TIRO-2110 file (N, C-alpha, C; in Angstrom, 1 decimal):
// TIRO-2110
-46.3, 33.2, -7.9, N, 1, A
-47.6, 32.6, -8.2, CA, 1, A
-48.6, 33.2, -7.3, C, 1, A
-49.8, 33.5, -7.8, N, 2, A
-50.9, 34.1, -7.1, CA, 2, A
-51.7, 33.0, -6.5, C, 2, A
-52.1, 33.0, -5.2, N, 3, A
-53.0, 32.1, -4.7, CA, 3, A
-54.1, 32.9, -4.0, C, 3, A
-55.3, 32.7, -4.5, N, 4, A
-56.4, 33.5, -4.0, CA, 4, A
-57.3, 32.5, -3.1, C, 4, A
-57.5, 32.8, -1.9, N, 5, A
-58.2, 31.9, -1.0, CA, 5, A
-59.4, 32.6, -0.4, C, 5, A
-59.6, 33.9, -0.4, N, 6, A
-60.7, 34.5, 0.2, CA, 6, A
-61.2, 35.7, -0.7, C, 6, A
-62.4, 36.1, -0.4, N, 7, A
-63.0, 37.2, -1.1, CA, 7, A
-62.2, 38.5, -0.8, C, 7, A
-61.9, 39.3, -1.8, N, 8, A
-61.1, 40.5, -1.7, CA, 8, A
-61.6, 41.5, -2.6, C, 8, A
-61.1, 42.8, -2.4, N, 9, A
-61.4, 43.8, -3.4, CA, 9, A
-60.1, 44.2, -4.1, C, 9, A
-60.2, 44.3, -5.5, N, 10, A
-59.1, 44.6, -6.3, CA, 10, A
-59.4, 45.8, -7.2, C, 10, A
-58.3, 46.5, -7.6, N, 11, A
-58.4, 47.7, -8.4, CA, 11, A
-58.0, 47.5, -9.8, C, 11, A
-58.5, 48.3, -10.8, N, 12, A
-58.1, 48.2, -12.1, CA, 12, A
-56.6, 48.4, -12.2, C, 12, A
-55.9, 47.7, -13.1, N, 13, A
-54.5, 47.8, -13.2, CA, 13, A
-53.7, 46.8, -12.4, C, 13, A
-54.3, 46.1, -11.5, N, 14, A
-53.6, 45.1, -10.7, CA, 14, A
-53.6, 43.8, -11.5, C, 14, A
-52.5, 43.0, -11.3, N, 15, A
-52.4, 41.7, -11.9, CA, 15, A
-53.1, 40.8, -11.0, C, 15, A
-54.1, 40.0, -11.6, N, 16, A
-54.9, 39.1, -10.8, CA, 16, A
-54.9, 37.7, -11.4, C, 16, A
-55.4, 36.8, -10.6, N, 17, A
-55.5, 35.4, -11.1, CA, 17, A
-56.9, 35.1, -11.6, C, 17, A
-57.1, 33.9, -11.9, N, 18, A
-58.5, 33.5, -12.4, CA, 18, A
-59.5, 33.6, -11.3, C, 18, A
-60.7, 34.0, -11.8, N, 19, A
-61.8, 34.1, -10.9, CA, 19, A
-62.9, 35.0, -11.5, C, 19, A
-63.9, 35.2, -10.7, N, 20, A
-65.0, 36.1, -11.1, CA, 20, A
-64.9, 37.4, -10.3, C, 20, A
-64.8, 38.5, -11.1, N, 21, A
-64.7, 39.9, -10.5, CA, 21, A
-65.9, 40.7, -10.8, C, 21, A
-66.5, 41.2, -9.7, N, 22, A
-67.8, 41.9, -9.8, CA, 22, A
-67.6, 43.4, -9.5, C, 22, A
-68.0, 44.2, -10.4, N, 23, A
-67.9, 45.7, -10.2, CA, 23, A
-68.7, 46.1, -9.0, C, 23, A
-68.0, 46.9, -8.1, N, 24, A
-68.7, 47.3, -6.9, CA, 24, A
-69.8, 48.4, -7.1, C, 24, A
-69.7, 49.1, -8.3, N, 25, A
-70.7, 50.1, -8.6, CA, 25, A
-71.9, 49.6, -9.3, C, 25, A
-71.7, 48.9, -10.4, N, 26, A
-72.9, 48.5, -11.3, CA, 26, A
-73.2, 47.0, -11.2, C, 26, A
-72.3, 46.1, -10.7, N, 27, A
-72.5, 44.7, -10.5, CA, 27, A
-72.1, 43.9, -11.8, C, 27, A
-71.5, 44.5, -12.8, N, 28, A
-71.1, 43.8, -14.0, CA, 28, A
-70.1, 42.8, -13.6, C, 28, A
-70.2, 41.6, -14.1, N, 29, A
-69.3, 40.5, -13.8, CA, 29, A
-68.2, 40.3, -14.9, C, 29, A
-67.0, 40.2, -14.5, N, 30, A
-65.9, 39.8, -15.5, CA, 30, A
-65.4, 38.5, -15.0, C, 30, A
-65.3, 37.5, -15.8, N, 31, A
-64.7, 36.2, -15.5, CA, 31, A
-63.4, 36.1, -16.2, C, 31, A
-62.3, 35.9, -15.4, N, 32, A
-61.0, 35.7, -16.0, CA, 32, A
-60.6, 34.3, -15.8, C, 32, A
-60.0, 33.7, -16.8, N, 33, A
-59.5, 32.3, -16.7, CA, 33, A
-58.0, 32.1, -16.9, C, 33, A
-57.4, 33.2, -17.0, N, 34, A
-55.9, 33.2, -17.2, CA, 34, A
-55.2, 33.7, -16.0, C, 34, A
-54.1, 33.2, -15.6, N, 35, A
-53.3, 33.8, -14.5, CA, 35, A
-52.6, 35.0, -14.9, C, 35, A
-52.3, 35.9, -14.0, N, 36, A
-51.5, 37.1, -14.2, CA, 36, A
-52.1, 38.1, -15.2, C, 36, A
-53.4, 38.2, -15.3, N, 37, A
-54.0, 39.2, -16.2, CA, 37, A
-54.1, 40.5, -15.4, C, 37, A
-54.1, 41.6, -16.2, N, 38, A
-54.3, 43.0, -15.6, CA, 38, A
-55.8, 43.2, -15.6, C, 38, A
-56.3, 43.6, -14.4, N, 39, A
-57.7, 43.9, -14.3, CA, 39, A
-58.0, 45.3, -15.0, C, 39, A
-59.0, 45.4, -15.8, N, 40, A
-59.3, 46.7, -16.5, CA, 40, A
-60.5, 47.4, -15.9, C, 40, A
-60.7, 48.6, -16.2, N, 41, A
-61.8, 49.3, -15.7, CA, 41, A
-63.1, 48.6, -16.2, C, 41, A
-64.2, 48.8, -15.4, N, 42, A
-65.4, 48.2, -15.8, CA, 42, A
-65.9, 48.7, -17.2, C, 42, A
-66.2, 47.8, -18.1, N, 43, A
-66.6, 48.2, -19.4, CA, 43, A
-68.0, 48.9, -19.4, C, 43, A
-68.8, 48.7, -18.3, N, 44, A
-70.1, 49.3, -18.3, CA, 44, A
-70.1, 50.7, -17.7, C, 44, A
-69.3, 50.9, -16.6, N, 45, A
-69.4, 52.2, -15.8, CA, 45, A
-68.1, 52.8, -15.6, C, 45, A
-67.0, 52.2, -16.0, N, 46, A
-65.6, 52.7, -15.8, CA, 46, A
-65.2, 52.7, -14.4, C, 46, A
-65.9, 52.1, -13.5, N, 47, A
-65.4, 51.9, -12.1, CA, 47, A
-64.1, 51.2, -12.1, C, 47, A
-63.3, 51.4, -11.1, N, 48, A
-62.0, 50.7, -11.0, CA, 48, A
-61.9, 49.8, -9.8, C, 48, A
-63.0, 49.5, -9.1, N, 49, A
-62.9, 48.6, -8.0, CA, 49, A
-63.8, 47.4, -8.2, C, 49, A
-63.3, 46.2, -7.9, N, 50, A
-64.0, 44.9, -8.1, CA, 50, A
-64.0, 44.1, -6.8, C, 50, A
-65.0, 43.4, -6.6, N, 51, A
-65.1, 42.4, -5.5, CA, 51, A
-64.7, 41.1, -6.2, C, 51, A
-63.8, 40.3, -5.6, N, 52, A
-63.3, 39.1, -6.3, CA, 52, A
-63.9, 37.9, -5.6, C, 52, A
-64.3, 37.0, -6.5, N, 53, A
-64.7, 35.6, -6.0, CA, 53, A
-63.8, 34.6, -6.7, C, 53, A
-62.7, 34.3, -6.1, N, 54, A
-61.7, 33.4, -6.7, CA, 54, A
-62.2, 32.1, -7.1, C, 54, A
-61.5, 31.4, -8.0, N, 55, A
-61.9, 30.1, -8.5, CA, 55, A
-62.1, 29.1, -7.3, C, 55, A
-61.4, 29.3, -6.2, N, 56, A
-61.6, 28.4, -5.1, CA, 56, A
-63.0, 28.5, -4.5, C, 56, A
-63.7, 29.5, -4.8, N, 57, A
-65.1, 29.6, -4.3, CA, 57, A
-66.0, 28.8, -5.3, C, 57, A
-65.6, 28.7, -6.5, N, 58, A
-66.4, 28.0, -7.5, CA, 58, A
-66.1, 26.5, -7.5, C, 58, A
-64.9, 26.2, -7.4, N, 59, A
-64.5, 24.8, -7.4, CA, 59, A
-63.4, 24.6, -6.3, C, 59, A
-63.7, 24.0, -5.2, N, 60, A
-62.7, 23.9, -4.1, CA, 60, A
-61.4, 23.2, -4.5, C, 60, A
-61.4, 22.4, -5.6, N, 61, A
-60.2, 21.7, -6.0, CA, 61, A
-59.3, 22.6, -6.8, C, 61, A
-59.7, 23.8, -7.1, N, 62, A
-58.9, 24.8, -7.8, CA, 62, A
-58.1, 25.6, -6.8, C, 62, A
-56.8, 25.4, -6.7, N, 63, A
-56.1, 26.1, -5.6, CA, 63, A
-55.1, 27.1, -6.2, C, 63, A
-54.7, 27.0, -7.4, N, 64, A
-53.7, 27.8, -8.0, CA, 64, A
-54.1, 28.3, -9.4, C, 64, A
-53.5, 29.3, -10.0, N, 65, A
-53.8, 29.6, -11.4, CA, 65, A
-53.5, 28.5, -12.3, C, 65, A
-52.5, 27.7, -12.0, N, 66, A
-52.2, 26.6, -12.9, CA, 66, A
-53.3, 25.5, -12.9, C, 66, A
-53.9, 25.3, -11.7, N, 67, A
-55.1, 24.4, -11.6, CA, 67, A
-56.2, 25.0, -12.5, C, 67, A
-56.4, 26.3, -12.5, N, 68, A
-57.5, 26.9, -13.3, CA, 68, A
-57.3, 26.7, -14.8, C, 68, A
-56.0, 26.7, -15.2, N, 69, A
-55.7, 26.5, -16.6, CA, 69, A
-55.9, 25.0, -17.0, C, 69, A
-55.5, 24.1, -16.1, N, 70, A
-55.6, 22.7, -16.3, CA, 70, A
-56.4, 22.0, -15.1, C, 70, A
-57.7, 22.2, -15.1, N, 71, A
-58.4, 21.8, -13.9, CA, 71, A
-58.4, 20.3, -13.7, C, 71, A
-58.3, 19.8, -12.4, N, 72, A
-58.3, 18.4, -12.1, CA, 72, A
-59.6, 17.8, -12.6, C, 72, A
-59.6, 16.6, -13.0, N, 73, A
-60.8, 15.9, -13.4, CA, 73, A
-61.7, 15.6, -12.2, C, 73, A
-63.0, 15.7, -12.3, N, 74, A
-63.9, 15.4, -11.2, CA, 74, A
-64.8, 14.3, -11.6, C, 74, A
-65.1, 13.5, -10.6, N, 75, A
-66.1, 12.4, -10.8, CA, 75, A
-65.7, 11.4, -11.8, C, 75, A
-66.6, 10.9, -12.6, N, 76, A
-66.3, 9.9, -13.6, CA, 76, A
-66.4, 10.4, -15.0, C, 76, A
-66.2, 11.8, -15.1, N, 77, A
-66.3, 12.4, -16.4, CA, 77, A
-65.1, 12.0, -17.3, C, 77, A
-65.3, 11.8, -18.6, N, 78, A
-64.2, 11.5, -19.5, CA, 78, A
-63.7, 12.8, -20.1, C, 78, A
-64.2, 13.9, -19.8, N, 79, A
-63.8, 15.2, -20.4, CA, 79, A
-62.5, 15.7, -19.8, C, 79, A
END
C-alpha cells in the first residue's frame, strides 16, 4: 500500500497513489484519483518529472489510497 505524507518528486513510469502531480517544466497539473497508477509523461511538454501534492495536503482525513477511493464523510453532508 502506498502512503504519501509529504511533497515529493516523481518520474514518469512510477506507480503512484492519488494526488495532484504538477509538471516541473511547464506546470501542467495531473490529478489522479486511483491508487497504483503509472505516472505518464506530461501531455503538454513530454517532461518526465512531477512535483507531487498528495491527497493528504488536500484533505487531512485522506491517509491512504483506499481513503481516496472511499473518502470519509465530513461535516453534516448527506453525500
